[in-house]
C-alpha positions as CSV (number, residue, x, y, z in Angstrom):
1,X,-2.1,-22.8,-11.4
2,X,1.5,-21.4,-11.2
3,X,2.7,-19.7,-8.1
4,X,3.1,-16.4,-10.0
5,X,-0.5,-16.6,-11.3
6,X,-1.8,-17.5,-7.8
7,X,0.1,-14.6,-6.2
8,X,-1.2,-12.1,-8.8
9,X,-4.7,-13.3,-8.3
10,X,-4.4,-12.9,-4.6
11,X,-3.0,-9.4,-4.9
12,X,-5.8,-8.5,-7.2
13,X,-8.4,-9.8,-4.8
14,X,-6.8,-8.2,-1.8
15,X,-6.7,-4.9,-3.6
16,X,-10.4,-5.1,-4.4
17,X,-11.2,-6.0,-0.8
18,X,-9.9,-2.7,0.5
19,X,-12.4,-0.6,-1.3
20,X,-14.5,1.4,1.2
21,X,-18.1,0.6,0.3
22,X,-17.9,-1.6,-2.8
23,X,-15.2,-4.0,-4.0
24,X,-14.4,-6.3,-6.8
25,X,-14.6,-11.4,-5.3
26,X,-17.6,-13.5,-6.5
27,X,-20.7,-11.6,-7.3
28,X,-21.9,-11.7,-3.8
29,X,-22.6,-9.2,-1.0
30,X,-21.6,-9.4,2.6
31,X,-21.9,-7.0,5.6
32,X,-18.6,-5.8,7.1
33,X,-18.7,-3.3,10.0
34,X,-22.1,-2.0,8.9
35,X,-21.1,-1.6,5.2
36,X,-22.0,-3.9,2.4
37,X,-19.1,-5.1,0.3
38,X,-19.9,-6.4,-3.1
39,X,-17.2,-8.5,-4.7
40,X,-16.5,-10.2,-8.0
41,X,-13.7,-12.5,-9.1
42,X,-11.5,-11.3,-11.9
43,X,-9.5,-14.1,-13.5
44,X,-6.0,-13.3,-14.8
45,X,-5.1,-16.8,-15.9
46,X,-4.1,-17.1,-19.5
47,X,-2.9,-13.5,-19.9
48,X,0.8,-12.7,-20.3
49,X,0.9,-9.5,-18.2
50,X,4.4,-8.8,-19.3
51,X,2.9,-7.8,-22.7
52,X,0.7,-4.8,-23.6
53,X,-1.9,-7.1,-25.1
54,X,-2.2,-9.3,-22.0
55,X,-2.4,-6.3,-19.7
56,X,-5.0,-4.6,-22.0
57,X,-7.2,-7.7,-21.8
58,X,-7.0,-7.9,-18.0
59,X,-7.7,-4.1,-17.8
60,X,-10.9,-4.6,-19.8
61,X,-11.9,-7.3,-17.4
62,X,-11.1,-5.1,-14.4
63,X,-13.2,-2.2,-16.0
64,X,-16.2,-4.6,-16.4
65,X,-15.9,-5.9,-12.9
66,X,-15.6,-2.3,-11.5
67,X,-18.8,-1.3,-13.3
68,X,-20.6,-4.4,-12.1
69,X,-19.8,-4.0,-8.4
70,X,-20.7,-0.3,-8.5
71,X,-24.1,-0.9,-10.2
72,X,-27.4,-0.8,-8.4
73,X,-28.1,-3.9,-6.4
74,X,-31.6,-4.9,-5.4
75,X,-32.1,-4.1,-1.7
76,X,-28.8,-2.2,-1.4
77,X,-28.4,1.6,-1.3
78,X,-26.4,2.6,-4.3
79,X,-23.0,4.3,-3.9
80,X,-23.0,8.1,-3.6
81,X,-21.3,8.4,-6.9
82,X,-21.1,5.4,-9.3
83,X,-18.2,7.1,-11.2
84,X,-16.2,7.6,-8.0
85,X,-16.9,4.0,-7.0
86,X,-15.8,2.7,-10.4
87,X,-12.6,4.8,-10.4
88,X,-11.8,3.7,-6.9
89,X,-12.4,0.0,-7.7
90,X,-10.3,0.2,-10.9
91,X,-7.4,2.2,-9.4
92,X,-7.1,-0.1,-6.4
93,X,-7.2,-3.2,-8.6
94,X,-4.4,-1.9,-10.9
95,X,-2.3,-0.9,-7.9
96,X,-2.7,-4.2,-6.2
97,X,-1.6,-6.1,-9.3
98,X,1.6,-4.1,-9.4
99,X,2.4,-5.0,-13.0
100,X,4.3,-2.5,-15.2
101,X,2.3,-3.2,-18.4
102,X,-1.1,-2.9,-16.5
103,X,0.1,0.4,-15.0
104,X,1.0,1.7,-18.5
105,X,-2.4,0.7,-19.8
106,X,-4.1,2.5,-16.9
107,X,-2.0,5.6,-17.6
108,X,-3.3,5.8,-21.1
109,X,-6.7,6.8,-19.8
110,X,-5.9,8.3,-16.4
111,X,-3.6,11.2,-15.5
112,X,-0.5,10.6,-13.4
113,X,-2.0,12.6,-10.6
114,X,-5.1,10.3,-10.5
115,X,-2.9,7.2,-10.7
116,X,-0.7,8.4,-7.8
117,X,-3.8,8.7,-5.5
118,X,-3.9,4.9,-5.8
119,X,-0.2,4.3,-5.5
120,X,0.2,3.7,-9.3
121,X,3.4,5.2,-10.6
122,X,4.7,5.7,-14.1
123,X,7.3,3.0,-14.7
124,X,10.7,4.2,-15.6
125,X,11.3,3.1,-19.2
126,X,14.9,3.0,-20.4
127,X,15.6,3.0,-24.1
128,X,18.1,0.4,-25.4
129,X,21.1,2.0,-27.3
């Protein structure tokens, strides 16, 4: 695994780990400070995140993982709002990846105001003359 891929994977995992009640590391649950954190690993290997297609494929995986960790779990109290949990998991994951193309994919379905709540900014695109 290349250093860049390993660093990206770690940033994705670290971003997921900061979600308040539910997060996205390996379909398991653990108790942290009285809260249960549900995690699921999202693999970015094999995607060229410098391209729109690669970023779109990763974004689809992130959406699936966010839905999964915010779903009902046997024996666990569900999140107050599944939609809020999903949006939080997805926004934090995109922000933690810190990849231009992934941010652009996110911004196709989310307003700039929503994106900014997670620290995602619109990349400055400069046209070539």
